C-alpha positions in Angstrom: -23.4 -36.4 9.9 -26.1 -35.0 7.7 -25.4 -35.0 4.0 -24.6 -31.5 2.4 -24.5 -29.8 6.1 -20.8 -29.3 5.8 -20.1 -29.6 2.0 -17.5 -27.2 0.4 -18.5 -23.7 0.6 -20.8 -23.8 3.4 -20.4 -20.8 5.7 -20.2 -21.8 9.3 -19.6 -20.3 13.0 -16.8 -21.8 15.1 -18.5 -22.5 18.5 -15.3 -23.9 20.1 -11.8 -22.8 20.7 -10.0 -19.7 20.5 -11.8 -18.7 17.2 -15.3 -19.4 18.8 -17.9 -17.0 17.6 -16.1 -16.2 14.3 -17.3 -17.1 10.8 -15.7 -19.6 8.4 -16.0 -21.3 5.3 -15.5 -25.1 4.5 -12.9 -25.5 1.8 -12.4 -29.2 1.9 -14.2 -32.5 3.5 -11.6 -34.6 5.1 -13.6 -37.4 6.6 -16.8 -37.9 8.5 -15.6 -35.8 11.5 -13.1 -33.3 10.1 -13.2 -30.5 7.5 -10.8 -27.7 6.3 -11.9 -24.3 7.2 -10.7 -20.7 6.4 -12.1 -17.3 7.2 -10.3 -16.0 5.3 -8.0 -14.8 8.1 -7.9 -11.3 6.6 -11.6 -11.0 6.9 -12.8 -13.1 10.1 -9.2 -13.9 11.6 -9.8 -17.6 11.1 -6.8 -19.3 9.7 -7.1 -22.3 7.1 -6.9 -25.2 9.4 -8.5 -28.6 10.2 -11.7 -28.5 12.3 -13.9 -30.9 13.9 -17.4 -30.6 12.8 -18.6 -30.8 16.2 -16.9 -27.2 16.7 -19.0 -25.7 14.0 -22.3 -24.3 13.6 -23.6 -24.5 10.0 -25.4 -21.4 8.7 -27.8 -21.1 5.9 -25.3 -19.4 3.5 -23.4 -21.4 0.9 -20.9 -20.0 -1.5 -19.9 -21.6 -5.0 -16.3 -22.4 -4.6 -14.4 -25.6 -5.7 -12.5 -27.6 -3.2 -9.4 -26.1 -1.5 -10.3 -22.6 -3.0 -7.8 -19.8 -2.4 -8.6 -17.2 0.0 -8.8 -14.6 -2.8 -11.3 -16.7 -4.7 -13.7 -16.8 -1.4 -13.2 -13.2 -1.0 -14.7 -12.7 -4.5 -17.5 -15.0 -3.6 -18.2 -13.2 -0.4 -18.4 -10.0 -2.5 -20.6 -11.5 -5.1 -23.0 -13.1 -2.5 -23.1 -9.9 -0.5 -21.9 -11.8 2.4 -20.2 -8.9 4.1 -23.4 -7.0 4.4 -25.5 -10.4 5.3 -23.1 -11.3 8.0 -22.5 -8.0 9.2 -18.6 -8.5 9.0 -16.5 -5.5 7.7 -15.1 -5.8 4.3 -11.1 -5.8 4.2 -9.6 -2.7 2.7 -7.5 -3.3 -0.7 -4.4 -2.4 1.3 -5.1 -5.2 3.8 -5.8 -8.0 1.2 -2.5 -6.8 -0.6 -0.6 -6.9 2.6 -2.2 -10.5 3.6 -1.1 -11.9 0.0 2.4 -10.3 0.3 3.1 -12.0 3.9 1.7 -15.4 2.1 4.0 -15.3 -0.7 7.1 -14.3 1.3 6.3 -17.5 3.7 6.7 -19.9 0.3 
């Protein structure tokens, strides 16, 4: 594996599975073959999950987040780095984000 290619904060495109073609962000390096990714789901419909690096295409974009950052922290970085415009993905409404966070807290 090329060093730095799948570091925390790297924006990727999933190239395999049901979420193929969708953007995601690496939030944790598991080992040499797996990373933890998230969309966040409210933005790209990609759930936070373990993913084989062979199923990811890294992009040139990288955001500054800490390992295992929350989806709301990732959304703030998307906004700061203007990734919604760069990647051509629609920005979620404030209501959608609130609903998403409410359902997350209900599950806990």
